[in-house]
C-alpha positions as a printed Julia matrix, in Angstrom:
78×3 Matrix{Float64}:
 -102.51  109.06  -8.05
 -103.41  109.26  -4.36
 -105.9   111.83  -3.25
 -104.53  114.41  -0.86
 -106.66  115.49   2.09
 -106.22  118.76   3.94
 -107.8   119.85   7.19
 -107.67  123.55   7.99
 -108.61  124.94  11.38
 -110.16  128.4   11.64
 -111.64  130.47  14.44
 -112.88  134.02  13.84
 -110.55  134.41  10.84
 -112.71  134.03   7.73
 -110.8   136.75   5.82
 -107.46  135.01   6.37
 -109.08  131.71   5.42
 -110.44  133.23   2.21
 -106.94  134.39   1.24
 -105.57  130.91   1.84
 -108.34  129.25  -0.16
 -108.11  131.71  -3.04
 -104.34  131.43  -3.39
 -104.51  127.65  -3.06
 -107.13  127.48  -5.8
 -105.07  129.74  -8.06
 -101.56  128.39  -7.51
 -101.8   124.83  -6.22
 -101.9   122.61  -9.29
 -103.43  119.64  -7.4
 -106.33  121.74  -6.1
 -108.95  119.8   -8.06
 -107.75  116.47  -6.7
 -107.33  117.64  -3.12
 -110.1   117.19  -0.59
 -110.12  120.28   1.64
 -111.9   120.24   4.98
 -112.33  123.33   7.11
 -113.15  122.88  10.77
 -114.31  126.29  11.89
 -115.9   128.09  14.77
 -116.78  131.67  15.61
 -117.5   133.76  18.67
 -120.09  136.2   17.3
 -122.67  136.5   14.54
 -120.34  138.99  12.81
 -117.71  136.26  12.34
 -120.39  133.72  11.39
 -121.4   135.94   8.45
 -117.87  135.72   7.07
 -117.91  131.93   7.17
 -121.37  131.86   5.57
 -119.96  133.82   2.61
 -117.06  131.39   2.25
 -119.36  128.39   2.32
 -121.29  129.91  -0.61
 -118.14  130.92  -2.51
 -116.35  127.56  -2.14
 -118.96  124.8   -2.5
 -116.23  122.28  -3.38
 -114.8   122.58   0.13
 -116.18  120.65   3.09
 -116.92  123.12   5.89
 -117.74  121.68   9.29
 -118.89  123.87  12.18
 -117.03  122.75  15.29
 -119.22  121.37  18.05
 -116.75  119.02  19.76
 -113.2   119.46  18.53
 -111.98  115.91  19.07
 -114.99  114.1   17.61
 -115.3   116.6   14.73
 -111.65  116.13  13.82
 -111.92  112.35  13.98
 -114.95  112.46  11.69
 -112.96  114.51   9.14
 -109.96  112.19   9.28
 -112.08  109.07   8.84
């Protein structure tokens, strides 16, 4: 079986991201064999706190804080 890789983009929407991750974990039967990457960024410390909680809650997911969109995305794809 081939491993499936997902890349999810998120900016200032940690609550929406949490809903996506939770429902994916609950209903997507290939969740345990899917590599999930989240490329995220935030505009304020308030939004950062939401992502910090998600990083703790979902240690199996690769979270990458965006610094340069193009190079960050290429690093996730490779």
